[in-house]
N, C-alpha and C positions, 0 to 999 in steps of 0.2 A: 856888653850888649850885643856882641857879634853873633851869638847863637840864638837870637830871637827869631821866631818863625817868620819867614818872609811871605806872609799870606796877605798883607794889606789890610786896610780898614774897610768897614762896611760902606762908608761914604765915598770911598775911592772906586767902588765897583758900580756896576749898573744896578739901579734900584728896581725893586719888584713891585708891580702894580697889584698888591694884594687886595685892594678894594674892588677890583673888577670881578672877583669871585663871590662877592657878597650880593645876595639876591633877596629882596623883600618877599615875605609871604603874603597871604591874603589880608592879614590885619596890618601890614606895613611894618612888621617887626623883622629885625635882622638876626635875632637870637638863634633861630633854627639854622641859618646859613653859617653863623659863627661856630655853633656846636658841631656842625658837619665837618668844618675845616679842622677843628681840634681833634675829632675822632679819627679822621683820615691821617692826620699827622701822627697820632698814637699808633695806628696800624703800620705806617711806614717804619716807625721806630722799632716795633717788635719784629718786623720782617728783617730789618737790618741786623738784629741780634741773633736771629736764627741761623743755624749752620752747624757744621761738624766741628764744634769747638770743645776742647777739653776744659772742663770746669773744675774749680776747687771746691769740692763738696763739703769737706770738714773745715769750717772757717773758725778762726780765732781773731776776733775783732775788738779793738779798743776804741771807744768813742770819747774823744777829748773835747770838752766844752770850755770855751773861753768865758771866764767870769771876771774879766777885767772891768774897769769903770766904763769902757765903751759899750758894754752890753746893757747898760742902764738907759741907753738912748731909746726914744719913743717913736722912731720911724716905723717900727712894727708895733702894733697895739696889743696889749697895753705897754709892753716894753720888749726889747730884743730877747732878754733872758727868759721871760715868761712864755713868749711865743716859741722859743727854741725848746724849752722843757716840755711844753704841751705837744709839739710835733714829735719830739723824741719818744714820748710815751707810746704814741701810735706806731712809731718806727720799730720800737723794741718788740711789740706784739707781732707786727708783720714779719720782722726778721726771724723770729723763732717759729712762726707758722710756715715760712718758706724754707727755713734752714734748721730743722728740728735736731740735727745731730751736731750743731755748731755751738760755739760759746761766745759770750760777749762780756765786756767789762766797761766800766765808766770811770773817767778821770776828769778833773777840772784843773784849770790853771788860772791863778790870780796872784797879785802881790809878788810877781816874778818867780813864783814857785809852782810846782805841780803836785797834785794830791790824788791818790787813787781812792775812789769812792766805793767801788765794788770790784772784786776780783773776777777773773774769767769764770763764767758759770753758765749753766743752761736753764736757770729758773727765771722766767720773765717777770714774775711778781716781785722778786727781790730787786731787780733793776728799776722797775716802775716805782716802787716805794722809795728808792734812793733818789730818783729824779724828782719826785714830789717833795721830798725833804729839802732839796736844793732851792726851791722857790722862796723859802724864808731866809736864805743866806744872802748877805750883801755882795754886790759886785765892786771890787776894790782893785786899785793899782793897775799894773801892766801884766800882760801875758808873757810867757816865756815859751817860745816854740821849742828851743833846744832842750830845756828841762823836761817838757812834756814828752817829746819824742824819745829821749833817753830813758825816762821812767817806763814807758810802754815797751821799749826794746828790751829792758831787763827781764821781762816775762816772756815776750814773744820769741826771743832768740832761743829759748829752751823748748819750744814747741816742736813736735815731730816734723820731719822733712816733708811728709805727704800732706800736711795740713796747710791751709791758706792763712798767711799771716797778714793782717790788715790793720790800718789805723785810719779813722775818719775824724777829721777835725772840723769843728764849727768855730769859725774865727770872725769876730766882729771888730777887733782893734786893727789899726793901720800900722802899729809899731810893735816890736818885740824886744824884750830885754833878755839877752842870752849871756851866759858866763864865759863862753868860748867861741871857737870857730864852728858855726853851724854846718858848714860845708863838709867838715869831717864827719859829723853826725849823719848827714845825708848819704855819704859814701858808705858808712857802716850799715845803714838801713838797706841800701841797695845790695850790699854783699850778703845780707841775711835774708834776702827775698821778702822784705816787708813792704807791702803796697800801701802807700800813703795817699789819701784823698782829702781834699779840702773843700768846704763850702763856705764862701765868704759872704758876709752880711753887709759889707761896706763898699769896697772896691777891690780891683785886682791888685795883688801884692806880688812883687817880683820874686821874693824868696819863697812864697807859697807855691808859685808856679814852678820854680826850680825844683822844689821837693817833689811835686807830683810828676814832673817830667822824668826825674832821675829814678823814681821808683815805679813807673808805669801806672800811676794813679790818675784820678780825675780831679780837675780844678774847675769849679763853677762859682759864679757870683749871682746871688738871688736878685730877682726883680721885685717880687712881692711875696706875701705869705703863701699863696697857692703855688707859686713857682718854687718856693722853699720846700714845700711838701713833695712836689714832683722830683726835685733833686734828691731828697732823702730816699724816696721810693726807688730811685735808680740803683741804690746800694743795697737793696733787699735781695735781689737775685745773686747767685754765686758768680764771682768774676772769672774770666778765663785764667786757667792755671799758667804759671810762668814756665819757661823752658827748663828752669833748674828744679822744678818741683819733682820730688821723688815719686816713683810708683812702687807701691808695696802692698802686700796682703796684710790686712788688719784683723787681728783676732778680737772678737767681740763677745761679750756675755750678755744674756738677756734675763736679768733677774725679775722675779715677781714681787709685788708688794705683799709682804707677809707679816704675821704677828709671831713673836717668839712664844713658844709653848712652855707653860710652867704653871704650877699651882699658885705660886706667890707672884703677884704683879710686880712687886719691887725687884724680884730676882730676875725677871725677864726684861725689865727696862734697862736700856743702855744708851750711851752717847754715840751719835753717828760720827763718822770719820770727817765729814765736811764741817763740823762745828766743834772740833776738839779744842781749837784755840779761842773760841768765843767765850765771852763771859755770860753768866746766867744759865738758865735752864733750856735755852733754845737748842733744839736738836736732841733733847733727852726724852726718850719714850720707848714704847714697846714695838712700834710699827716702823717699817722702813723697807728699803730695797737691799737685799743681802747678796753680795757678790757670790756667784756660783763657784768661784775658784778658791777664795780664801775666807768667805763668810763675813767679810767686813760689811758694816751697815752704812747706808747713805739715805738721805731724805729726798734726793732729787736726781733725776736723769735728764740728759746724758751726763756722764762724768767719767773720769779716768780713775780707777781704783788706786788709792795712795799706797796700799800695801803690796799689791802684786802687779800693778800697771795695766790691768785688763780694762779695755774700753767698755763701759756699761751703757747700754741703750735699750730701748723697748722696740718691739717689732713695728708698731705704727710709726715710730720715728724714722726708721730705715725705709719703710714703704713710702712715706711722704717725700723723702729726698729723691725718690726714683724718677719723678716726673721732670726734674731738671735735666737728666741724662737723655731722656727720650721724649721730647715735647711733641705735641701733635703737629702734623704737617700744616703749613699755611694753606688756607682755603683759596680756591681759584675764584678770581673776580670775573663775574659775568654781567651782561646787561639784562635788566628785567624784561626788556622788550624782545629779547632773543629767545626767551623760554617759551616753548610752544605748549600752551595750556589754555583751556577754556575758563578755568577758575582763576580767582585772584591768587597771586603768589604770596604765600604765607611763610613765615620763619618756622622752622621745625622745632626750635627750642622754646620760644616765647609765644608761638601760635598767633602772632600779630601780622596783619597784612603789611607787606613790604612796599612802601610808597617811593623809596629812593630809586633812582635809575640804575644803581648797582646792586647786585645780590652776590652772595658768597657761597660757594659749593664745596663740600668736602669730597675729594676725589675718591675716597674709599667707600663711603656709604651713599654718596650721591645726594645727600640731603642739602637743602637750601637754608641759609641763615642770613639774618640782617647784620648790619655793621656792629650794633651794640653786642649781640650775642657772639659775633666773631671775636671781638676784643675780650669779652668775658671768658670765652672758651680757652683762649691762648694765654691770658694774663692771670686768671684766677682758677678756673676749673681744671685746666691742663689735661683735658680729655674731651674728645668729641662726643656730644650727647647722642648723635646718630649711631656712631660706631659702638658706643657702650650699650645701646639697646639691641644690637644684633650679635647673637652669640658667636656666629662664625667670624666676626671681626674683632672680638674682644681679645686684648693682649694681656695676659696675666704674667706679671713679672715674677721670675723665679730667682730667688736669692739663695746662694749657697752659704749656709751658716752651720756652725758646729758648736 
């Protein structure tokens, strides 16, 4: 226990009088004041993230879900597992919206074993369908941290060096049944640059904290369902790249969704490469994405061609990944009373009068924004509405592709 952080506990430090910031409105409600505190905390959070940080743009992430008997508890309504699966459906959609050229896979652990539900892939519908099917399966036995990590490592260790290798574990149990020394597994994860993060549903566990510290991951324990959702959203944006991450040029292909030409429909129908090992007629048809290098067919993008190794993406996928590299600059905070104008101060984006004492100004286009639009611009839109409306300030990303 000698390596525990010597930061002290909350009750050993000076308490914060957070109630002094709460002010009643005209109707006697505190909701407006509480919402303002939450919004400003979110703004401080994204300001802390911003900076000249190298990001891991191509992510390979395994989400490991604890399905032990502890996940049947009802401290989250209707149960831990149902709440987890519901929030993960939203997380998968957000993950691929913000990381369109990345891949994700799903695993579960129960009865001291680990099972891979979906392979690494870029189709969110397939992962959401798999999550929905897990709702009908029972939660049994104990989880095994070591078996889960080693099963994920078998795939992640073969990923290219320039890609970000990540594991996100949702843990509800306070115990783990492992077949060997988990510290050796942790050491191998760190050597292979696999970042492990854990979201706990019960309490802080020493071994989970050790895993996250050794692999530069994040370890958090939820307070309630809304806090659970916020913690998941923290893993949507690309993490900072490690010092050992390789830098290399990546050759990419941009296939078009096309139909095979032929007089007979049966002659032009074929099986796609991503469903060769599947049973049934899934993946068999005449349409698909054809690799421009070897003409292999695939039914989804992005994917790495199994025949020639070419990374296949679409141009919109690459363009949507661009905003993580060059986010809009943080707006300057001003006092509404200091703005010299005879008219009411209105937000440029939502056109609503700003009643708060603070207003936020883009230093490039000089437009004024309210707090809500400031957060929306930096967290969702990723471009300033004022700068986008001025041709002289528009920045068009130029991507060199061949």
